[in-house]
GUZA-883137 format. One record per residue: residue in one letter; chain; x, y negated, z negated of N, C-alpha, C, O in turn. Coordinates in pm, 1 decimal, always signed. Layout:
BEGIN
A,A,X,Y,Z,X,Y,Z,X,Y,Z,X,Y,Z
...
END
This chain:
BEGIN
M,A,-1667.6,+7387.7,+1895.5,-1753.9,+7254.7,+1911.4,-1874.2,+7289.8,+1978.1,-1871.2,+7364.6,+2075.8
R,A,-1996.6,+7234.6,+1926.5,-2122.2,+7248.5,+2001.4,-2131.9,+7177.4,+2123.7,-2069.3,+7075.2,+2151.7
K,A,-2222.4,+7243.3,+2202.3,-2246.1,+7186.2,+2345.3,-2273.7,+7038.4,+2348.6,-2233.8,+6972.1,+2444.3
E,A,-2338.7,+6984.2,+2250.9,-2366.0,+6836.8,+2251.3,-2247.9,+6751.3,+2235.8,-2250.4,+6630.7,+2260.1
Q,A,-2139.1,+6818.2,+2193.0,-2013.0,+6752.3,+2162.8,-1900.5,+6766.7,+2256.3,-1784.1,+6748.0,+2220.7
R,A,-1939.2,+6804.2,+2391.4,-1859.8,+6833.0,+2486.8,-1888.2,+6733.7,+2611.0,-2005.5,+6707.5,+2637.9
I,A,-1789.1,+6680.9,+2683.0,-1800.3,+6612.6,+2797.3,-1797.6,+6691.8,+2913.2,-1691.9,+6752.8,+2929.1
K,A,-1884.1,+6707.9,+2998.4,-1881.8,+6790.7,+3105.5,-1891.0,+6745.0,+3245.9,-1832.7,+6794.4,+3342.4
K,A,-1980.0,+6634.1,+3244.6,-2007.6,+6586.0,+3398.2,-1896.2,+6481.8,+3432.8,-1833.6,+6414.4,+3350.9
N,A,-1883.5,+6480.8,+3561.1,-1773.5,+6387.5,+3624.1,-1807.3,+6255.3,+3590.2,-1713.4,+6186.1,+3551.0
E,A,-1929.5,+6198.4,+3596.1,-1959.1,+6057.7,+3558.4,-1924.2,+6022.1,+3416.5,-1883.4,+5909.0,+3390.1
E,A,-1939.3,+6118.2,+3320.6,-1910.4,+6087.9,+3188.2,-1745.1,+6085.9,+3180.9,-1690.6,+6004.3,+3106.5
F,A,-1672.7,+6171.4,+3254.5,-1527.1,+6166.4,+3241.6,-1476.0,+6020.8,+3309.2,-1389.5,+5950.3,+3257.2
S,A,-1543.8,+5990.1,+3431.0,-1516.5,+5866.5,+3491.7,-1543.0,+5751.7,+3404.3,-1461.4,+5659.7,+3409.3
A,A,-1640.2,+5741.7,+3327.5,-1677.1,+5625.5,+3243.9,-1564.1,+5605.8,+3141.8,-1516.6,+5493.7,+3123.2
V,A,-1515.4,+5727.5,+3067.6,-1428.8,+5715.7,+2988.3,-1286.7,+5667.2,+3044.2,-1214.6,+5587.0,+2984.8
F,A,-1259.6,+5722.0,+3155.9,-1131.2,+5688.5,+3230.8,-1131.0,+5522.6,+3272.3,-1032.9,+5448.9,+3262.1
N,A,-1252.3,+5487.1,+3316.4,-1262.8,+5350.7,+3365.8,-1277.5,+5256.2,+3260.3,-1214.8,+5151.6,+3276.7
H,A,-1349.8,+5267.8,+3148.3,-1379.3,+5182.8,+3042.6,-1316.7,+5204.9,+2912.8,-1323.0,+5113.4,+2830.7
G,A,-1256.1,+5315.3,+2882.2,-1182.9,+5347.1,+2774.1,-1036.2,+5300.0,+2762.2,-975.2,+5253.3,+2858.4
R,A,-989.7,+5312.9,+2654.4,-836.7,+5273.6,+2637.8,-761.7,+5404.2,+2629.3,-816.1,+5504.9,+2584.1
S,A,-635.0,+5403.2,+2673.2,-554.0,+5512.6,+2669.2,-434.0,+5501.6,+2590.0,-373.9,+5394.5,+2582.6
V,A,-391.2,+5617.2,+2523.8,-251.6,+5614.5,+2470.1,-192.6,+5748.0,+2510.7,-269.7,+5838.1,+2543.8
A,A,-54.9,+5768.5,+2510.7,+18.0,+5872.0,+2559.7,+150.8,+5906.6,+2477.0,+215.0,+5823.9,+2412.2
N,A,+179.9,+6036.3,+2489.6,+318.1,+6060.4,+2455.4,+368.5,+6173.1,+2561.8,+292.4,+6189.8,+2657.2
R,A,+479.8,+6248.3,+2558.6,+521.3,+6320.8,+2657.3,+440.8,+6469.3,+2681.1,+463.7,+6542.7,+2777.2
Q,A,+347.8,+6496.4,+2580.2,+260.1,+6601.6,+2583.8,+117.4,+6575.9,+2620.6,+52.5,+6660.7,+2681.9
F,A,+70.6,+6468.3,+2587.1,-92.9,+6431.8,+2590.9,-88.7,+6308.6,+2638.7,+9.6,+6235.1,+2628.3
V,A,-216.7,+6272.8,+2705.0,-281.0,+6150.1,+2725.6,-406.7,+6148.7,+2659.0,-484.5,+6241.3,+2681.8
L,A,-440.9,+6050.6,+2574.0,-577.7,+6043.1,+2503.5,-645.3,+5926.8,+2552.6,-591.5,+5816.9,+2539.2
Y,A,-762.6,+5938.7,+2610.6,-859.7,+5833.1,+2655.9,-969.8,+5824.1,+2538.1,-1027.0,+5925.1,+2497.1
V,A,-992.5,+5707.0,+2491.7,-1104.4,+5687.5,+2384.6,-1202.8,+5584.8,+2447.2,-1158.3,+5490.5,+2512.7
L,A,-1326.5,+5600.8,+2429.2,-1426.6,+5509.5,+2468.0,-1519.9,+5506.7,+2351.7,-1571.2,+5611.8,+2313.3
K,A,-1546.0,+5388.3,+2291.1,-1635.0,+5373.0,+2180.4,-1773.2,+5362.3,+2230.1,-1799.4,+5284.7,+2322.0
K,A,-1869.5,+5441.1,+2170.6,-2022.8,+5426.0,+2221.2,-2099.5,+5386.4,+2087.2,-2102.9,+5463.9,+1991.6
E,A,-2158.7,+5265.6,+2085.9,-2236.1,+5245.4,+1970.8,-2384.3,+5319.0,+1961.7,-2449.6,+5329.0,+1857.9
D,A,-2421.1,+5365.5,+2084.0,-2550.2,+5425.6,+2084.4,-2546.9,+5579.1,+2051.8,-2650.8,+5645.2,+2049.3
Q,A,-2413.9,+5637.2,+2025.2,-2393.4,+5778.3,+1993.8,-2348.8,+5791.8,+1853.3,-2268.3,+5714.7,+1801.1
E,A,-2412.6,+5908.5,+1784.8,-2385.4,+5919.4,+1651.6,-2270.6,+6016.9,+1628.3,-2210.6,+6015.3,+1520.8
Q,A,-2240.1,+6097.5,+1720.9,-2110.3,+6204.6,+1709.1,-2005.2,+6185.7,+1808.9,-2030.1,+6133.0,+1917.3
L,A,-1902.2,+6221.9,+1780.4,-1789.3,+6227.8,+1877.8,-1809.8,+6330.9,+1977.4,-1879.0,+6429.6,+1952.5
R,A,-1748.3,+6311.0,+2098.0,-1763.9,+6414.7,+2221.3,-1629.7,+6418.1,+2259.6,-1552.9,+6323.8,+2240.1
L,A,-1594.1,+6537.6,+2320.9,-1452.6,+6570.5,+2357.2,-1453.6,+6630.2,+2497.0,-1531.9,+6722.3,+2520.0
G,A,-1374.6,+6585.8,+2590.0,-1348.2,+6619.9,+2711.6,-1201.7,+6671.2,+2738.5,-1106.0,+6605.2,+2698.1
L,A,-1185.6,+6784.1,+2803.9,-1044.5,+6840.3,+2827.2,-1007.9,+6840.3,+2968.8,-1095.8,+6863.5,+3051.8
S,A,-883.4,+6816.1,+3006.8,-825.3,+6824.4,+3129.2,-692.1,+6900.1,+3119.9,-601.7,+6858.0,+3047.7
V,A,-680.3,+7009.6,+3191.7,-536.0,+7074.9,+3188.0,-527.4,+7115.2,+3337.7,-606.3,+7196.1,+3386.6
S,A,-422.4,+7051.9,+3412.3,-387.2,+7067.5,+3541.0,-343.8,+7205.2,+3560.4,-296.4,+7276.6,+3471.9
K,A,-365.4,+7241.8,+3696.5,-319.5,+7371.4,+3732.8,-159.7,+7383.5,+3740.3,-103.2,+7492.6,+3747.7
K,A,-102.2,+7278.2,+3738.1,+51.7,+7263.3,+3735.8,+90.9,+7292.9,+3608.8,+213.6,+7299.3,+3601.3
V,A,+20.9,+7318.3,+3481.5,+61.9,+7342.0,+3366.8,+92.0,+7490.1,+3351.2,+183.1,+7532.2,+3279.9
G,A,+9.7,+7566.3,+3422.2,+26.7,+7711.9,+3410.3,-93.3,+7794.7,+3466.9,-185.4,+7737.5,+3525.2
N,A,-91.1,+7931.7,+3448.9,-193.3,+8006.8,+3500.4,-325.5,+7970.4,+3415.9,-324.2,+7888.7,+3323.8
A,A,-446.4,+8045.0,+3460.6,-576.9,+8034.9,+3383.8,-545.9,+8056.2,+3230.2,-575.6,+7974.2,+3143.3
V,A,-485.5,+8170.6,+3209.1,-467.4,+8196.5,+3061.9,-409.2,+8110.2,+2980.7,-449.3,+8094.5,+2865.4
M,A,-295.7,+8036.5,+3037.4,-220.6,+7937.9,+2962.3,-320.3,+7817.0,+2952.4,-338.9,+7759.5,+2845.1
R,A,-380.4,+7782.7,+3062.6,-471.1,+7654.6,+3043.9,-571.1,+7679.4,+2951.4,-595.6,+7588.6,+2872.0
N,A,-642.3,+7795.6,+2943.3,-737.5,+7818.7,+2848.4,-689.8,+7820.3,+2715.5,-764.1,+7782.9,+2624.8
R,A,-565.9,+7862.0,+2691.2,-498.2,+7891.0,+2543.0,-487.6,+7729.4,+2503.5,-533.7,+7691.8,+2395.7
I,A,-425.9,+7637.2,+2594.1,-421.0,+7496.7,+2553.5,-536.2,+7433.8,+2533.8,-527.4,+7348.1,+2445.9
K,A,-656.2,+7445.8,+2589.6,-783.7,+7405.4,+2578.2,-830.4,+7439.7,+2446.1,-888.7,+7355.6,+2377.7
R,A,-805.0,+7581.0,+2396.9,-857.5,+7624.2,+2279.7,-785.0,+7566.8,+2161.0,-845.0,+7544.4,+2055.9
L,A,-637.5,+7539.3,+2178.8,-568.6,+7466.5,+2069.7,-613.1,+7334.4,+2056.7,-615.8,+7287.2,+1943.0
I,A,-649.7,+7263.6,+2154.6,-700.3,+7122.7,+2159.0,-817.5,+7115.3,+2074.3,-828.9,+7029.3,+1987.0
R,A,-915.4,+7214.8,+2101.1,-1040.3,+7208.3,+2040.3,-1014.6,+7245.0,+1892.1,-1082.8,+7187.2,+1807.4
T,A,-923.2,+7335.1,+1853.7,-894.9,+7362.2,+1721.3,-848.5,+7238.7,+1631.1,-899.0,+7214.9,+1521.4
V,A,-749.2,+7164.5,+1688.0,-699.3,+7051.2,+1639.0,-811.2,+6946.1,+1599.1,-820.9,+6889.4,+1490.3
F,A,-892.0,+6932.3,+1707.2,-1001.6,+6833.2,+1693.4,-1109.8,+6879.3,+1600.3,-1181.2,+6800.7,+1538.1
Q,A,-1119.3,+7011.6,+1592.9,-1226.9,+7059.4,+1463.8,-1169.0,+7032.2,+1343.7,-1239.2,+6989.5,+1252.1
E,A,-1030.4,+7053.4,+1326.7,-958.4,+7032.0,+1194.3,-963.9,+6877.3,+1159.8,-981.1,+6841.3,+1043.4
K,A,-949.1,+6788.7,+1261.4,-942.4,+6652.4,+1233.8,-1079.2,+6579.7,+1243.0,-1088.7,+6458.4,+1224.0
Q,A,-1180.5,+6656.4,+1271.7,-1320.4,+6588.7,+1290.5,-1368.2,+6500.2,+1193.8,-1429.9,+6399.5,+1228.4
E,A,-1343.8,+6529.9,+1060.1,-1391.5,+6441.5,+954.9,-1304.6,+6313.5,+939.4,-1342.3,+6221.5,+866.8
T,A,-1192.6,+6308.9,+1005.9,-1109.1,+6180.9,+997.5,-1104.4,+6110.5,+1113.9,-1027.0,+6015.2,+1122.2
L,A,-1186.5,+6146.8,+1221.5,-1181.7,+6085.0,+1358.0,-1293.1,+5978.0,+1358.8,-1390.2,+5995.3,+1285.2
L,A,-1285.6,+5871.7,+1435.2,-1391.3,+5790.2,+1438.1,-1518.6,+5860.5,+1510.7,-1504.8,+5914.5,+1620.5
P,A,-1624.9,+5857.0,+1452.9,-1729.8,+5935.3,+1502.2,-1808.1,+5897.6,+1624.8,-1853.1,+5987.2,+1696.1
N,A,-1827.4,+5770.7,+1654.1,-1916.1,+5743.1,+1782.1,-1834.5,+5697.8,+1901.4,-1845.8,+5589.2,+1958.2
C,A,-1745.7,+5801.4,+1933.3,-1649.9,+5785.1,+2040.2,-1656.8,+5900.5,+2137.5,-1697.6,+6008.9,+2095.8
D,A,-1619.1,+5885.9,+2267.3,-1598.0,+5986.4,+2355.8,-1443.9,+5998.8,+2379.1,-1385.4,+5902.5,+2428.8
Y,A,-1377.9,+6107.6,+2347.4,-1230.1,+6145.0,+2381.8,-1216.9,+6224.4,+2481.1,-1294.2,+6319.3,+2493.9
V,A,-1117.2,+6200.5,+2569.5,-1058.1,+6285.6,+2674.8,-920.4,+6300.6,+2644.3,-851.8,+6201.5,+2619.1
V,A,-864.5,+6438.1,+2644.2,-749.1,+6470.0,+2637.1,-697.5,+6536.4,+2754.2,-755.4,+6633.3,+2803.1
I,A,-575.7,+6481.3,+2807.9,-521.8,+6541.4,+2926.5,-399.8,+6596.4,+2870.0,-327.2,+6528.8,+2797.1
A,A,-370.4,+6738.4,+2906.8,-244.0,+6797.5,+2857.6,-153.4,+6791.9,+2967.0,-188.7,+6808.5,+3083.8
R,A,-37.5,+6768.7,+2930.4,+82.9,+6760.6,+3022.9,+168.0,+6892.4,+3031.5,+151.0,+6979.0,+2945.8
K,A,+249.6,+6907.9,+3122.2,+326.4,+7030.4,+3141.7,+408.7,+7076.7,+3020.9,+422.9,+7198.4,+3008.5
P,A,+464.7,+6995.6,+2930.4,+536.9,+7040.8,+2812.9,+467.4,+7109.0,+2712.5,+529.0,+7172.2,+2626.6
T,A,+329.3,+7101.8,+2714.9,+242.3,+7172.8,+2616.2,+241.9,+7317.2,+2647.4,+206.4,+7388.4,+2553.6
A,A,+272.7,+7376.0,+2756.1,+262.2,+7513.6,+2774.0,+379.0,+7585.6,+2700.7,+372.8,+7708.0,+2689.2
S,A,+474.3,+7523.9,+2655.5,+588.5,+7598.6,+2588.9,+595.8,+7565.2,+2435.6,+696.9,+7591.0,+2370.4
M,A,+487.2,+7508.1,+2382.1,+484.1,+7457.9,+2258.7,+423.5,+7563.5,+2155.9,+334.8,+7640.8,+2192.0
D,A,+470.0,+7563.8,+2038.8,+399.8,+7649.5,+1932.3,+288.3,+7578.3,+1869.2,+280.9,+7461.2,+1906.7
Y,A,+194.8,+7616.6,+1780.0,+90.7,+7567.5,+1731.3,+128.8,+7442.8,+1629.5,+56.2,+7343.9,+1619.3
Q,A,+232.7,+7457.2,+1567.1,+270.6,+7333.8,+1479.9,+327.0,+7203.9,+1558.4,+301.9,+7089.5,+1520.6
E,A,+407.6,+7234.7,+1674.4,+438.5,+7138.4,+1754.4,+323.6,+7072.0,+1823.9,+314.3,+6949.9,+1836.3
F,A,+235.1,+7160.8,+1869.2,+99.2,+7112.7,+1932.5,+34.0,+7025.1,+1844.7,+5.6,+6910.9,+1880.8
H,A,+4.5,+7072.7,+1719.5,-61.8,+6999.8,+1624.2,-12.5,+6870.7,+1588.0,-88.4,+6775.3,+1571.1
A,A,+132.0,+6862.5,+1573.4,+197.0,+6731.8,+1539.8,+195.3,+6632.1,+1656.9,+184.2,+6511.9,+1632.7
S,A,+205.0,+6673.5,+1772.0,+200.3,+6602.8,+1884.6,+65.6,+6529.0,+1907.4,+55.0,+6407.3,+1922.7
L,A,-39.9,+6622.5,+1907.6,-169.3,+6569.4,+1914.6,-214.6,+6476.3,+1813.5,-288.9,+6382.1,+1841.0
A,A,-171.0,+6500.8,+1696.2,-196.6,+6413.4,+1568.9,-111.9,+6279.5,+1597.8,-159.5,+6170.6,+1566.0
H,A,+2.4,+6288.6,+1652.6,+78.8,+6161.8,+1686.0,+14.1,+6068.1,+1776.5,+10.2,+5946.5,+1757.4
V,A,-43.7,+6138.2,+1890.0,-129.4,+6057.0,+1985.0,-264.6,+5996.7,+1922.2,-306.3,+5885.6,+1955.0
M,A,-327.5,+6077.2,+1831.9,-430.7,+6020.3,+1765.9,-395.7,+5898.5,+1663.9,-467.1,+5798.7,+1654.7
R,A,-288.0,+5917.1,+1595.4,-246.9,+5794.1,+1511.7,-221.4,+5689.5,+1596.2,-280.0,+5583.7,+1573.3
K,A,-134.5,+5697.9,+1703.6,-92.9,+5600.8,+1794.0,-215.7,+5523.6,+1859.2,-205.8,+5404.6,+1889.1
G,A,-329.9,+5595.9,+1879.4,-448.1,+5525.2,+1930.4,-531.6,+5476.3,+1834.3,-634.6,+5417.4,+1867.0
G,A,-498.7,+5494.0,+1710.4,-586.0,+5434.5,+1612.1,-725.4,+5501.2,+1592.7,-817.5,+5439.1,+1539.6
V,A,-737.5,+5617.6,+1633.1,-875.3,+5687.5,+1613.6,-883.0,+5757.6,+1489.1,-992.0,+5807.7,+1461.7
L,A,-782.8,+5771.7,+1403.7,-799.4,+5835.5,+1279.6,-842.6,+5726.9,+1171.6,-799.1,+5611.9,+1179.2
T,A,-931.6,+5768.0,+1068.5,-959.8,+5671.0,+976.7,-855.0,+5630.2,+886.5,-758.2,+5703.9,+867.6
R,A,-867.2,+5515.4,+827.7,-740.6,+5471.5,+728.2,-692.4,+5578.9,+645.2,-573.1,+5609.4,+644.5
N,A,-780.2,+5638.9,+574.2,-717.0,+5740.7,+466.6,-625.1,+5837.0,+527.5,-519.6,+5871.1,+473.9
Q,A,-669.9,+5883.5,+648.8,-583.2,+5996.9,+715.1,-446.2,+5932.8,+766.3,-342.2,+5998.5,+760.5
Q,A,-449.0,+5809.7,+813.8,-337.5,+5743.3,+875.2,-229.1,+5723.5,+759.8,-112.1,+5759.0,+773.8
T,A,-278.9,+5663.9,+645.2,-192.7,+5643.4,+535.2,-135.4,+5756.5,+475.4,-18.9,+5755.3,+435.5
S,A,-213.9,+5860.6,+465.6,-162.8,+5992.4,+398.4,-52.4,+6073.2,+471.5,+6.3,+6167.8,+419.0
R,A,-29.5,+6028.4,+595.6,+73.8,+6091.1,+698.5,+202.0,+6020.1,+677.2,+306.3,+6079.3,+704.7
K,A,+205.2,+5885.9,+626.0,+327.0,+5808.6,+638.0,+406.2,+5819.9,+503.5,+514.0,+5761.8,+490.2
END
């Protein structure tokens, strides 16, 4: 993901947490904030130290970015997304990881219609 597609600042995270909507499953929490003045999606990641050591946390963040890059064409474009990874993500393989994150995206209604119907 390019630099302009990342959420880095604390104020930006706070805006998404306070004004966005959230959906969750056992592995992830997804916050979504629609922004009309923005043309592309932005992604913020949060992985607690409780999840594992730095190597594990960075692996989880890389996997989340990979899934978002794969789904980028089917995601709503002018939104800010914040993904919080929970403890069970540390023991998941890529297929489980992808399926779980896609489930949260479908549950949150952030995938375009053609992507949602093709999975059912």
